[in-house]
C-alpha positions in Angstrom: 72.6 74.9 126.3 71.5 76.8 123.1 71.6 74.9 119.9 72.7 76.8 117.0 70.3 76.4 113.9 71.6 75.8 110.7 71.7 78.6 108.0 69.2 77.4 105.8 66.5 77.4 108.5 67.4 81.2 109.0 66.8 81.7 105.3 63.5 80.0 105.5 62.4 82.2 108.4 63.2 85.4 106.0 61.8 84.0 102.9 57.9 84.9 103.7 59.1 88.3 104.7 60.6 88.9 101.3 58.1 87.4 99.1 55.2 89.3 100.8 56.8 92.6 99.8 54.8 94.8 97.5 55.4 96.2 94.1 57.5 99.1 93.2 56.2 101.7 90.7 58.1 104.5 89.3 56.5 107.2 87.3 57.6 110.8 86.1 56.4 113.3 87.7 53.4 115.6 86.3 55.2 118.9 86.6 58.9 119.5 85.3 61.4 119.5 88.0 62.6 123.0 88.8 66.1 123.9 90.5 66.7 127.4 91.8 70.4 128.2 91.7 71.1 131.5 93.2 74.8 132.1 91.5 76.6 135.3 91.8 79.6 135.6 89.2 81.8 138.5 89.6 85.1 138.7 87.8 87.8 141.2 88.3 90.3 141.9 85.5 93.5 143.2 87.1 96.3 144.3 84.5 99.6 146.1 85.0 101.7 147.4 82.2 105.4 147.9 82.5 106.9 151.1 81.8 108.0 150.4 78.3 104.6 149.2 77.3 102.7 152.4 78.9 105.1 154.8 77.2 104.5 153.0 73.8 100.8 153.3 74.4 101.1 157.0 75.3 103.2 157.8 72.3 100.8 155.8 69.9 97.2 156.0 71.2 95.9 154.7 67.6 97.5 151.1 68.2 94.6 149.8 70.0 
């Protein structure tokens, strides 16, 4: 039969591994971070005039 160890013994077995870990150093890079974004933006404007507005513009071309 296998005997189950108490939980605190398991933690004692893992503790030296955790304590032996090294230091973590975080430093800023010497060069700036460059992000290249190739974005293409296109815009299409679609307009429709009703017949009354079209006639008004044709009759009075100086309004706009």
